[in-house]
PDB file with one MODEL, atoms N, CA, C and O in Angstrom:
MODEL        1
ATOM      1  N   MET A   1      87.868  89.633  95.933  1.00  0.00           N
ATOM      2  CA  MET A   1      88.872  89.224  95.003  1.00  0.00           C
ATOM      3  C   MET A   1      89.318  87.811  95.350  1.00  0.00           C
ATOM      4  O   MET A   1      89.454  87.450  96.519  1.00  0.00           O
ATOM      5  N   VAL A   2      89.540  87.032  94.315  1.00  0.00           N
ATOM      6  CA  VAL A   2      89.987  85.655  94.476  1.00  0.00           C
ATOM      7  C   VAL A   2      91.292  85.514  93.718  1.00  0.00           C
ATOM      8  O   VAL A   2      91.400  85.952  92.573  1.00  0.00           O
ATOM      9  N   VAL A   3      92.284  84.904  94.352  1.00  0.00           N
ATOM     10  CA  VAL A   3      93.587  84.691  93.713  1.00  0.00           C
ATOM     11  C   VAL A   3      93.900  83.205  93.759  1.00  0.00           C
ATOM     12  O   VAL A   3      93.849  82.579  94.818  1.00  0.00           O
ATOM     13  N   HIS A   4      94.226  82.645  92.592  1.00  0.00           N
ATOM     14  CA  HIS A   4      94.626  81.247  92.480  1.00  0.00           C
ATOM     15  C   HIS A   4      96.094  81.222  92.075  1.00  0.00           C
ATOM     16  O   HIS A   4      96.519  82.006  91.227  1.00  0.00           O
ATOM     17  N   LEU A   5      96.866  80.327  92.675  1.00  0.00           N
ATOM     18  CA  LEU A   5      98.284  80.201  92.368  1.00  0.00           C
ATOM     19  C   LEU A   5      98.594  78.741  92.096  1.00  0.00           C
ATOM     20  O   LEU A   5      98.281  77.862  92.900  1.00  0.00           O
ATOM     21  N   PHE A   6      99.213  78.496  90.949  1.00  0.00           N
ATOM     22  CA  PHE A   6      99.622  77.149  90.578  1.00  0.00           C
ATOM     23  C   PHE A   6     101.138  77.158  90.415  1.00  0.00           C
ATOM     24  O   PHE A   6     101.680  77.880  89.579  1.00  0.00           O
ATOM     25  N   ARG A   7     101.810  76.349  91.224  1.00  0.00           N
ATOM     26  CA  ARG A   7     103.276  76.275  91.157  1.00  0.00           C
ATOM     27  C   ARG A   7     103.675  75.082  90.301  1.00  0.00           C
ATOM     28  O   ARG A   7     103.180  73.969  90.479  1.00  0.00           O
ATOM     29  N   ARG A   8     104.581  75.344  89.371  1.00  0.00           N
ATOM     30  CA  ARG A   8     105.083  74.274  88.513  1.00  0.00           C
ATOM     31  C   ARG A   8     106.564  74.088  88.813  1.00  0.00           C
ATOM     32  O   ARG A   8     107.363  74.998  88.587  1.00  0.00           O
ATOM     33  N   ASP A   9     106.930  72.930  89.313  1.00  0.00           N
ATOM     34  CA  ASP A   9     108.321  72.672  89.671  1.00  0.00           C
ATOM     35  C   ASP A   9     109.215  72.477  88.454  1.00  0.00           C
ATOM     36  O   ASP A   9     110.389  72.848  88.479  1.00  0.00           O
ATOM     37  N   GLU A  10     108.676  71.905  87.402  1.00  0.00           N
ATOM     38  CA  GLU A  10     109.506  71.591  86.239  1.00  0.00           C
ATOM     39  C   GLU A  10     109.833  72.808  85.396  1.00  0.00           C
ATOM     40  O   GLU A  10     110.671  72.716  84.499  1.00  0.00           O
ATOM     41  N   ALA A  11     109.204  73.940  85.648  1.00  0.00           N
ATOM     42  CA  ALA A  11     109.392  75.127  84.806  1.00  0.00           C
ATOM     43  C   ALA A  11     110.127  76.228  85.558  1.00  0.00           C
ATOM     44  O   ALA A  11     109.747  77.396  85.470  1.00  0.00           O
ATOM     45  N   MET A  12     111.157  75.879  86.282  1.00  0.00           N
ATOM     46  CA  MET A  12     111.850  76.862  87.110  1.00  0.00           C
ATOM     47  C   MET A  12     112.523  77.963  86.294  1.00  0.00           C
ATOM     48  O   MET A  12     112.721  79.065  86.805  1.00  0.00           O
ATOM     49  N   ALA A  13     112.879  77.691  85.041  1.00  0.00           N
ATOM     50  CA  ALA A  13     113.544  78.703  84.228  1.00  0.00           C
ATOM     51  C   ALA A  13     112.559  79.728  83.666  1.00  0.00           C
ATOM     52  O   ALA A  13     112.966  80.807  83.233  1.00  0.00           O
ATOM     53  N   GLU A  14     111.283  79.401  83.670  1.00  0.00           N
ATOM     54  CA  GLU A  14     110.285  80.319  83.121  1.00  0.00           C
ATOM     55  C   GLU A  14     109.902  81.371  84.156  1.00  0.00           C
ATOM     56  O   GLU A  14     109.908  81.096  85.356  1.00  0.00           O
ATOM     57  N   PRO A  15     109.569  82.572  83.697  1.00  0.00           N
ATOM     58  CA  PRO A  15     109.112  83.591  84.649  1.00  0.00           C
ATOM     59  C   PRO A  15     107.672  83.302  85.100  1.00  0.00           C
ATOM     60  O   PRO A  15     106.948  82.540  84.459  1.00  0.00           O
ATOM     61  N   ALA A  16     107.285  83.912  86.190  1.00  0.00           N
ATOM     62  CA  ALA A  16     105.912  83.790  86.674  1.00  0.00           C
ATOM     63  C   ALA A  16     104.976  84.503  85.699  1.00  0.00           C
ATOM     64  O   ALA A  16     105.342  85.511  85.094  1.00  0.00           O
ATOM     65  N   ARG A  17     103.775  83.969  85.557  1.00  0.00           N
ATOM     66  CA  ARG A  17     102.779  84.582  84.672  1.00  0.00           C
ATOM     67  C   ARG A  17     101.522  84.881  85.465  1.00  0.00           C
ATOM     68  O   ARG A  17     101.175  84.170  86.409  1.00  0.00           O
ATOM     69  N   ILE A  18     100.836  85.963  85.057  1.00  0.00           N
ATOM     70  CA  ILE A  18      99.624  86.402  85.747  1.00  0.00           C
ATOM     71  C   ILE A  18      98.516  86.608  84.727  1.00  0.00           C
ATOM     72  O   ILE A  18      98.746  87.157  83.650  1.00  0.00           O
ATOM     73  N   GLY A  19      97.310  86.163  85.072  1.00  0.00           N
ATOM     74  CA  GLY A  19      96.137  86.392  84.252  1.00  0.00           C
ATOM     75  C   GLY A  19      95.047  87.044  85.097  1.00  0.00           C
ATOM     76  O   GLY A  19      95.030  86.905  86.320  1.00  0.00           O
ATOM     77  N   PHE A  20      94.150  87.748  84.441  1.00  0.00           N
ATOM     78  CA  PHE A  20      93.088  88.467  85.136  1.00  0.00           C
ATOM     79  C   PHE A  20      91.738  88.073  84.580  1.00  0.00           C
ATOM     80  O   PHE A  20      91.587  87.872  83.375  1.00  0.00           O
ATOM     81  N   VAL A  21      90.749  87.961  85.469  1.00  0.00           N
ATOM     82  CA  VAL A  21      89.370  87.698  85.079  1.00  0.00           C
ATOM     83  C   VAL A  21      88.525  88.807  85.692  1.00  0.00           C
ATOM     84  O   VAL A  21      88.390  88.912  86.911  1.00  0.00           O
ATOM     85  N   VAL A  22      87.962  89.628  84.816  1.00  0.00           N
ATOM     86  CA  VAL A  22      87.074  90.711  85.251  1.00  0.00           C
ATOM     87  C   VAL A  22      85.831  90.596  84.376  1.00  0.00           C
ATOM     88  O   VAL A  22      85.807  91.106  83.256  1.00  0.00           O
ATOM     89  N   ASN A  23      84.799  89.927  84.887  1.00  0.00           N
ATOM     90  CA  ASN A  23      83.626  89.661  84.057  1.00  0.00           C
ATOM     91  C   ASN A  23      82.569  90.762  84.187  1.00  0.00           C
ATOM     92  O   ASN A  23      82.762  91.744  84.904  1.00  0.00           O
ATOM     93  N   LYS A  24      81.470  90.584  83.493  1.00  0.00           N
ATOM     94  CA  LYS A  24      80.424  91.607  83.432  1.00  0.00           C
ATOM     95  C   LYS A  24      79.744  91.872  84.762  1.00  0.00           C
ATOM     96  O   LYS A  24      79.094  92.905  84.924  1.00  0.00           O
ATOM     97  N   ALA A  25      79.878  90.969  85.711  1.00  0.00           N
ATOM     98  CA  ALA A  25      79.282  91.199  87.031  1.00  0.00           C
ATOM     99  C   ALA A  25      79.946  92.375  87.745  1.00  0.00           C
ATOM    100  O   ALA A  25      79.351  92.967  88.645  1.00  0.00           O
ATOM    101  N   VAL A  26      81.172  92.717  87.351  1.00  0.00           N
ATOM    102  CA  VAL A  26      81.894  93.847  87.954  1.00  0.00           C
ATOM    103  C   VAL A  26      81.263  95.170  87.530  1.00  0.00           C
ATOM    104  O   VAL A  26      81.220  96.114  88.319  1.00  0.00           O
ATOM    105  N   GLY A  27      80.780  95.247  86.311  1.00  0.00           N
ATOM    106  CA  GLY A  27      80.160  96.487  85.840  1.00  0.00           C
ATOM    107  C   GLY A  27      80.285  96.619  84.337  1.00  0.00           C
ATOM    108  O   GLY A  27      80.573  95.657  83.625  1.00  0.00           O
ATOM    109  N   ASN A  28      80.061  97.835  83.876  1.00  0.00           N
ATOM    110  CA  ASN A  28      80.150  98.063  82.427  1.00  0.00           C
ATOM    111  C   ASN A  28      81.613  98.044  81.985  1.00  0.00           C
ATOM    112  O   ASN A  28      82.511  97.871  82.809  1.00  0.00           O
ATOM    113  N   ALA A  29      81.850  98.220  80.694  1.00  0.00           N
ATOM    114  CA  ALA A  29      83.193  98.097  80.136  1.00  0.00           C
ATOM    115  C   ALA A  29      84.166  99.099  80.748  1.00  0.00           C
ATOM    116  O   ALA A  29      85.332  98.768  80.963  1.00  0.00           O
ATOM    117  N   VAL A  30      83.713 100.302  81.029  1.00  0.00           N
ATOM    118  CA  VAL A  30      84.580 101.313  81.616  1.00  0.00           C
ATOM    119  C   VAL A  30      85.060 100.868  83.002  1.00  0.00           C
ATOM    120  O   VAL A  30      86.246 100.965  83.316  1.00  0.00           O
ATOM    121  N   LEU A  31      84.132 100.383  83.823  1.00  0.00           N
ATOM    122  CA  LEU A  31      84.503  99.910  85.164  1.00  0.00           C
ATOM    123  C   LEU A  31      85.397  98.682  85.103  1.00  0.00           C
ATOM    124  O   LEU A  31      86.365  98.581  85.857  1.00  0.00           O
ATOM    125  N   ARG A  32      85.083  97.744  84.208  1.00  0.00           N
ATOM    126  CA  ARG A  32      85.904  96.536  84.087  1.00  0.00           C
ATOM    127  C   ARG A  32      87.317  96.882  83.674  1.00  0.00           C
ATOM    128  O   ARG A  32      88.274  96.323  84.210  1.00  0.00           O
ATOM    129  N   ASN A  33      87.464  97.797  82.729  1.00  0.00           N
ATOM    130  CA  ASN A  33      88.802  98.194  82.289  1.00  0.00           C
ATOM    131  C   ASN A  33      89.561  98.905  83.402  1.00  0.00           C
ATOM    132  O   ASN A  33      90.764  98.695  83.553  1.00  0.00           O
ATOM    133  N   ARG A  34      88.888  99.737  84.179  1.00  0.00           N
ATOM    134  CA  ARG A  34      89.542 100.430  85.291  1.00  0.00           C
ATOM    135  C   ARG A  34      90.043  99.425  86.324  1.00  0.00           C
ATOM    136  O   ARG A  34      91.175  99.522  86.798  1.00  0.00           O
ATOM    137  N   VAL A  35      89.196  98.465  86.666  1.00  0.00           N
ATOM    138  CA  VAL A  35      89.589  97.442  87.634  1.00  0.00           C
ATOM    139  C   VAL A  35      90.760  96.629  87.088  1.00  0.00           C
ATOM    140  O   VAL A  35      91.706  96.338  87.819  1.00  0.00           O
ATOM    141  N   HIS A  36      90.703  96.266  85.825  1.00  0.00           N
ATOM    142  CA  HIS A  36      91.780  95.492  85.208  1.00  0.00           C
ATOM    143  C   HIS A  36      93.094  96.269  85.224  1.00  0.00           C
ATOM    144  O   HIS A  36      94.137  95.702  85.549  1.00  0.00           O
ATOM    145  N   ARG A  37      93.061  97.541  84.881  1.00  0.00           N
ATOM    146  CA  ARG A  37      94.284  98.370  84.902  1.00  0.00           C
ATOM    147  C   ARG A  37      94.855  98.483  86.301  1.00  0.00           C
ATOM    148  O   ARG A  37      96.069  98.399  86.486  1.00  0.00           O
ATOM    149  N   ARG A  38      93.990  98.674  87.293  1.00  0.00           N
ATOM    150  CA  ARG A  38      94.459  98.786  88.676  1.00  0.00           C
ATOM    151  C   ARG A  38      95.063  97.465  89.159  1.00  0.00           C
ATOM    152  O   ARG A  38      96.118  97.458  89.793  1.00  0.00           O
ATOM    153  N   LEU A  39      94.404  96.367  88.862  1.00  0.00           N
ATOM    154  CA  LEU A  39      94.934  95.071  89.275  1.00  0.00           C
ATOM    155  C   LEU A  39      96.260  94.775  88.578  1.00  0.00           C
ATOM    156  O   LEU A  39      97.176  94.227  89.191  1.00  0.00           O
ATOM    157  N   ARG A  40      96.363  95.131  87.319  1.00  0.00           N
ATOM    158  CA  ARG A  40      97.613  94.923  86.591  1.00  0.00           C
ATOM    159  C   ARG A  40      98.745  95.735  87.219  1.00  0.00           C
ATOM    160  O   ARG A  40      99.870  95.247  87.323  1.00  0.00           O
ATOM    161  N   ALA A  41      98.457  96.967  87.637  1.00  0.00           N
ATOM    162  CA  ALA A  41      99.476  97.805  88.278  1.00  0.00           C
ATOM    163  C   ALA A  41      99.888  97.228  89.632  1.00  0.00           C
ATOM    164  O   ALA A  41     101.067  97.238  89.985  1.00  0.00           O
ATOM    165  N   VAL A  42      98.917  96.729  90.382  1.00  0.00           N
ATOM    166  CA  VAL A  42      99.226  96.132  91.683  1.00  0.00           C
ATOM    167  C   VAL A  42     100.086  94.891  91.497  1.00  0.00           C
ATOM    168  O   VAL A  42     101.095  94.728  92.184  1.00  0.00           O
ATOM    169  N   MET A  43      99.703  94.024  90.585  1.00  0.00           N
ATOM    170  CA  MET A  43     100.427  92.772  90.403  1.00  0.00           C
ATOM    171  C   MET A  43     101.797  92.972  89.761  1.00  0.00           C
ATOM    172  O   MET A  43     102.688  92.144  89.950  1.00  0.00           O
ATOM    173  N   ALA A  44     101.977  94.036  89.020  1.00  0.00           N
ATOM    174  CA  ALA A  44     103.292  94.303  88.416  1.00  0.00           C
ATOM    175  C   ALA A  44     104.348  94.505  89.492  1.00  0.00           C
ATOM    176  O   ALA A  44     105.501  94.113  89.312  1.00  0.00           O
ATOM    177  N   THR A  45     103.963  95.111  90.604  1.00  0.00           N
ATOM    178  CA  THR A  45     104.928  95.314  91.687  1.00  0.00           C
ATOM    179  C   THR A  45     105.125  94.061  92.521  1.00  0.00           C
ATOM    180  O   THR A  45     106.115  93.952  93.244  1.00  0.00           O
ATOM    181  N   ARG A  46     104.198  93.112  92.433  1.00  0.00           N
ATOM    182  CA  ARG A  46     104.311  91.865  93.203  1.00  0.00           C
ATOM    183  C   ARG A  46     104.907  90.728  92.387  1.00  0.00           C
ATOM    184  O   ARG A  46     105.163  89.654  92.932  1.00  0.00           O
ATOM    185  N   LEU A  47     105.133  90.934  91.108  1.00  0.00           N
ATOM    186  CA  LEU A  47     105.646  89.885  90.227  1.00  0.00           C
ATOM    187  C   LEU A  47     106.973  89.297  90.707  1.00  0.00           C
ATOM    188  O   LEU A  47     107.136  88.079  90.638  1.00  0.00           O
ATOM    189  N   PRO A  48     107.927  90.092  91.187  1.00  0.00           N
ATOM    190  CA  PRO A  48     109.190  89.493  91.662  1.00  0.00           C
ATOM    191  C   PRO A  48     109.015  88.573  92.880  1.00  0.00           C
ATOM    192  O   PRO A  48     109.868  87.722  93.132  1.00  0.00           O
ATOM    193  N   ASP A  49     107.933  88.733  93.630  1.00  0.00           N
ATOM    194  CA  ASP A  49     107.697  87.911  94.815  1.00  0.00           C
ATOM    195  C   ASP A  49     107.090  86.551  94.487  1.00  0.00           C
ATOM    196  O   ASP A  49     107.066  85.659  95.336  1.00  0.00           O
ATOM    197  N   LEU A  50     106.601  86.389  93.259  1.00  0.00           N
ATOM    198  CA  LEU A  50     105.959  85.130  92.879  1.00  0.00           C
ATOM    199  C   LEU A  50     107.012  84.087  92.509  1.00  0.00           C
ATOM    200  O   LEU A  50     108.055  84.434  91.954  1.00  0.00           O
ATOM    201  N   PRO A  51     106.751  82.819  92.809  1.00  0.00           N
ATOM    202  CA  PRO A  51     107.717  81.769  92.463  1.00  0.00           C
ATOM    203  C   PRO A  51     107.920  81.673  90.953  1.00  0.00           C
ATOM    204  O   PRO A  51     106.984  81.868  90.177  1.00  0.00           O
ATOM    205  N   ALA A  52     109.144  81.372  90.550  1.00  0.00           N
ATOM    206  CA  ALA A  52     109.454  81.221  89.120  1.00  0.00           C
ATOM    207  C   ALA A  52     108.618  80.095  88.537  1.00  0.00           C
ATOM    208  O   ALA A  52     108.463  79.039  89.150  1.00  0.00           O
ATOM    209  N   GLY A  53     108.084  80.327  87.357  1.00  0.00           N
ATOM    210  CA  GLY A  53     107.291  79.329  86.663  1.00  0.00           C
ATOM    211  C   GLY A  53     105.863  79.197  87.150  1.00  0.00           C
ATOM    212  O   GLY A  53     105.119  78.360  86.640  1.00  0.00           O
ATOM    213  N   SER A  54     105.459  80.001  88.126  1.00  0.00           N
ATOM    214  CA  SER A  54     104.099  79.881  88.662  1.00  0.00           C
ATOM    215  C   SER A  54     103.090  80.568  87.746  1.00  0.00           C
ATOM    216  O   SER A  54     103.420  81.473  86.980  1.00  0.00           O
ATOM    217  N   LEU A  55     101.865  80.106  87.856  1.00  0.00           N
ATOM    218  CA  LEU A  55     100.742  80.690  87.125  1.00  0.00           C
ATOM    219  C   LEU A  55      99.781  81.261  88.158  1.00  0.00           C
ATOM    220  O   LEU A  55      99.355  80.546  89.064  1.00  0.00           O
ATOM    221  N   THR A  56      99.435  82.528  88.036  1.00  0.00           N
ATOM    222  CA  THR A  56      98.554  83.185  88.990  1.00  0.00           C
ATOM    223  C   THR A  56      97.357  83.750  88.242  1.00  0.00           C
ATOM    224  O   THR A  56      97.513  84.373  87.192  1.00  0.00           O
ATOM    225  N   VAL A  57      96.172  83.536  88.776  1.00  0.00           N
ATOM    226  CA  VAL A  57      94.951  84.106  88.214  1.00  0.00           C
ATOM    227  C   VAL A  57      94.299  84.959  89.286  1.00  0.00           C
ATOM    228  O   VAL A  57      94.056  84.501  90.402  1.00  0.00           O
ATOM    229  N   VAL A  58      94.017  86.211  88.931  1.00  0.00           N
ATOM    230  CA  VAL A  58      93.349  87.142  89.835  1.00  0.00           C
ATOM    231  C   VAL A  58      91.949  87.372  89.283  1.00  0.00           C
ATOM    232  O   VAL A  58      91.785  87.867  88.168  1.00  0.00           O
ATOM    233  N   ARG A  59      90.941  87.010  90.074  1.00  0.00           N
ATOM    234  CA  ARG A  59      89.550  87.184  89.643  1.00  0.00           C
ATOM    235  C   ARG A  59      88.912  88.285  90.473  1.00  0.00           C
ATOM    236  O   ARG A  59      88.844  88.199  91.699  1.00  0.00           O
ATOM    237  N   ALA A  60      88.448  89.315  89.790  1.00  0.00           N
ATOM    238  CA  ALA A  60      87.808  90.443  90.464  1.00  0.00           C
ATOM    239  C   ALA A  60      86.354  90.106  90.767  1.00  0.00           C
ATOM    240  O   ALA A  60      85.640  89.558  89.927  1.00  0.00           O
ATOM    241  N   LEU A  61      85.938  90.438  91.964  1.00  0.00           N
ATOM    242  CA  LEU A  61      84.544  90.276  92.362  1.00  0.00           C
ATOM    243  C   LEU A  61      83.805  91.589  92.109  1.00  0.00           C
ATOM    244  O   LEU A  61      84.450  92.622  91.925  1.00  0.00           O
ATOM    245  N   PRO A  62      82.481  91.578  92.095  1.00  0.00           N
ATOM    246  CA  PRO A  62      81.736  92.814  91.825  1.00  0.00           C
ATOM    247  C   PRO A  62      82.088  93.968  92.761  1.00  0.00           C
ATOM    248  O   PRO A  62      82.008  95.128  92.358  1.00  0.00           O
ATOM    249  N   SER A  63      82.471  93.679  93.985  1.00  0.00           N
ATOM    250  CA  SER A  63      82.836  94.755  94.916  1.00  0.00           C
ATOM    251  C   SER A  63      84.123  95.470  94.512  1.00  0.00           C
ATOM    252  O   SER A  63      84.413  96.544  95.038  1.00  0.00           O
ATOM    253  N   SER A  64      84.896  94.904  93.597  1.00  0.00           N
ATOM    254  CA  SER A  64      86.130  95.536  93.138  1.00  0.00           C
ATOM    255  C   SER A  64      85.860  96.823  92.374  1.00  0.00           C
ATOM    256  O   SER A  64      86.726  97.696  92.312  1.00  0.00           O
ATOM    257  N   ALA A  65      84.672  96.955  91.792  1.00  0.00           N
ATOM    258  CA  ALA A  65      84.346  98.153  91.014  1.00  0.00           C
ATOM    259  C   ALA A  65      84.293  99.392  91.888  1.00  0.00           C
ATOM    260  O   ALA A  65      84.637 100.482  91.429  1.00  0.00           O
ATOM    261  N   SER A  66      83.874  99.253  93.126  1.00  0.00           N
ATOM    262  CA  SER A  66      83.766 100.415  94.010  1.00  0.00           C
ATOM    263  C   SER A  66      84.953 100.528  94.964  1.00  0.00           C
ATOM    264  O   SER A  66      85.003 101.449  95.780  1.00  0.00           O
ATOM    265  N   ALA A  67      85.902  99.610  94.871  1.00  0.00           N
ATOM    266  CA  ALA A  67      87.059  99.629  95.764  1.00  0.00           C
ATOM    267  C   ALA A  67      88.083 100.652  95.280  1.00  0.00           C
ATOM    268  O   ALA A  67      88.272 100.844  94.079  1.00  0.00           O
ATOM    269  N   SER A  68      88.733 101.298  96.231  1.00  0.00           N
ATOM    270  CA  SER A  68      89.811 102.223  95.883  1.00  0.00           C
ATOM    271  C   SER A  68      91.065 101.411  95.546  1.00  0.00           C
ATOM    272  O   SER A  68      91.120 100.201  95.764  1.00  0.00           O
ATOM    273  N   TYR A  69      92.062 102.107  95.014  1.00  0.00           N
ATOM    274  CA  TYR A  69      93.322 101.445  94.676  1.00  0.00           C
ATOM    275  C   TYR A  69      93.946 100.836  95.929  1.00  0.00           C
ATOM    276  O   TYR A  69      94.432  99.706  95.895  1.00  0.00           O
ATOM    277  N   ASP A  70      93.932 101.575  97.022  1.00  0.00           N
ATOM    278  CA  ASP A  70      94.515 101.080  98.270  1.00  0.00           C
ATOM    279  C   ASP A  70      93.779  99.847  98.794  1.00  0.00           C
ATOM    280  O   ASP A  70      94.403  98.952  99.365  1.00  0.00           O
ATOM    281  N   GLU A  71      92.477  99.793  98.607  1.00  0.00           N
ATOM    282  CA  GLU A  71      91.712  98.611  99.020  1.00  0.00           C
ATOM    283  C   GLU A  71      92.072  97.406  98.154  1.00  0.00           C
ATOM    284  O   GLU A  71      92.162  96.284  98.654  1.00  0.00           O
ATOM    285  N   LEU A  72      92.280  97.638  96.849  1.00  0.00           N
ATOM    286  CA  LEU A  72      92.698  96.543  95.974  1.00  0.00           C
ATOM    287  C   LEU A  72      94.082  96.032  96.376  1.00  0.00           C
ATOM    288  O   LEU A  72      94.329  94.826  96.380  1.00  0.00           O
ATOM    289  N   VAL A  73      94.983  96.961  96.713  1.00  0.00           N
ATOM    290  CA  VAL A  73      96.320  96.575  97.164  1.00  0.00           C
ATOM    291  C   VAL A  73      96.216  95.706  98.415  1.00  0.00           C
ATOM    292  O   VAL A  73      96.878  94.673  98.511  1.00  0.00           O
ATOM    293  N   ALA A  74      95.395  96.118  99.363  1.00  0.00           N
ATOM    294  CA  ALA A  74      95.226  95.352 100.604  1.00  0.00           C
ATOM    295  C   ALA A  74      94.635  93.971 100.323  1.00  0.00           C
ATOM    296  O   ALA A  74      95.056  92.983 100.925  1.00  0.00           O
ATOM    297  N   ASP A  75      93.661  93.896  99.412  1.00  0.00           N
ATOM    298  CA  ASP A  75      93.061  92.607  99.066  1.00  0.00           C
ATOM    299  C   ASP A  75      94.079  91.673  98.412  1.00  0.00           C
ATOM    300  O   ASP A  75      94.162  90.494  98.758  1.00  0.00           O
ATOM    301  N   VAL A  76      94.849  92.207  97.468  1.00  0.00           N
ATOM    302  CA  VAL A  76      95.859  91.393  96.782  1.00  0.00           C
ATOM    303  C   VAL A  76      96.928  90.938  97.768  1.00  0.00           C
ATOM    304  O   VAL A  76      97.314  89.769  97.767  1.00  0.00           O
ATOM    305  N   ASP A  77      97.407  91.845  98.602  1.00  0.00           N
ATOM    306  CA  ASP A  77      98.437  91.479  99.572  1.00  0.00           C
ATOM    307  C   ASP A  77      97.929  90.428 100.554  1.00  0.00           C
ATOM    308  O   ASP A  77      98.669  89.517 100.926  1.00  0.00           O
ATOM    309  N   GLY A  78      96.677  90.550 100.973  1.00  0.00           N
ATOM    310  CA  GLY A  78      96.101  89.554 101.869  1.00  0.00           C
ATOM    311  C   GLY A  78      96.013  88.190 101.222  1.00  0.00           C
ATOM    312  O   GLY A  78      96.345  87.177 101.837  1.00  0.00           O
ATOM    313  N   ALA A  79      95.563  88.166  99.974  1.00  0.00           N
ATOM    314  CA  ALA A  79      95.439  86.894  99.260  1.00  0.00           C
ATOM    315  C   ALA A  79      96.812  86.266  99.023  1.00  0.00           C
ATOM    316  O   ALA A  79      96.986  85.061  99.205  1.00  0.00           O
ATOM    317  N   LEU A  80      97.785  87.080  98.617  1.00  0.00           N
ATOM    318  CA  LEU A  80      99.122  86.541  98.365  1.00  0.00           C
ATOM    319  C   LEU A  80      99.800  86.079  99.647  1.00  0.00           C
ATOM    320  O   LEU A  80     100.547  85.101  99.634  1.00  0.00           O
ATOM    321  N   SER A  81      99.548  86.768 100.749  1.00  0.00           N
ATOM    322  CA  SER A  81     100.165  86.335 102.002  1.00  0.00           C
ATOM    323  C   SER A  81      99.585  84.995 102.461  1.00  0.00           C
ATOM    324  O   SER A  81     100.289  84.189 103.070  1.00  0.00           O
ATOM    325  N   ARG A  82      98.300  84.757 102.170  1.00  0.00           N
ATOM    326  CA  ARG A  82      97.712  83.456 102.508  1.00  0.00           C
ATOM    327  C   ARG A  82      98.293  82.352 101.627  1.00  0.00           C
ATOM    328  O   ARG A  82      98.455  81.217 102.076  1.00  0.00           O
ATOM    329  N   LEU A  83      98.607  82.685 100.369  1.00  0.00           N
ATOM    330  CA  LEU A  83      99.134  81.686  99.452  1.00  0.00           C
ATOM    331  C   LEU A  83     100.637  81.460  99.606  1.00  0.00           C
ATOM    332  O   LEU A  83     101.110  80.327  99.522  1.00  0.00           O
ATOM    333  N   LEU A  84     101.384  82.541  99.830  1.00  0.00           N
ATOM    334  CA  LEU A  84     102.843  82.460  99.849  1.00  0.00           C
ATOM    335  C   LEU A  84     103.460  82.594 101.225  1.00  0.00           C
ATOM    336  O   LEU A  84     104.644  82.304 101.402  1.00  0.00           O
ATOM    337  N   GLY A  85     102.690  83.022 102.189  1.00  0.00           N
ATOM    338  CA  GLY A  85     103.236  83.350 103.505  1.00  0.00           C
ATOM    339  C   GLY A  85     103.454  84.851 103.584  1.00  0.00           C
ATOM    340  O   GLY A  85     103.342  85.536 102.567  1.00  0.00           O
ATOM    341  N   PRO A  86     103.760  85.380 104.753  1.00  0.00           N
ATOM    342  CA  PRO A  86     103.925  86.834 104.914  1.00  0.00           C
ATOM    343  C   PRO A  86     105.070  87.373 104.073  1.00  0.00           C
ATOM    344  O   PRO A  86     106.081  86.700 103.870  1.00  0.00           O
ATOM    345  N   ARG A  87     104.897  88.606 103.585  1.00  0.00           N
ATOM    346  CA  ARG A  87     105.922  89.240 102.749  1.00  0.00           C
ATOM    347  C   ARG A  87     106.977  89.857 103.589  1.00  0.00           C
ATOM    348  O   ARG A  87     107.925  90.439 103.062  1.00  0.00           O
TER     349      ARG A  87
ENDMDL
END
């Protein structure tokens, strides 16, 4: 999983936004939708921790299709801790 974070200083009043990229390399439509739903659920709980006005893109890698929910949580938390510092 790859996470990109763009901080915008001039948009402090805007809430943080998150986008997801789950392409065909992850698997068929059923697998892509499952990965997308799981990532959306993980990021929904992390949204308050993101800086106001920031733009975040979460890109799923092919290994995300076979990852459990807990593994996705660990991957997201690891990526966010590298970007934002420890939670």
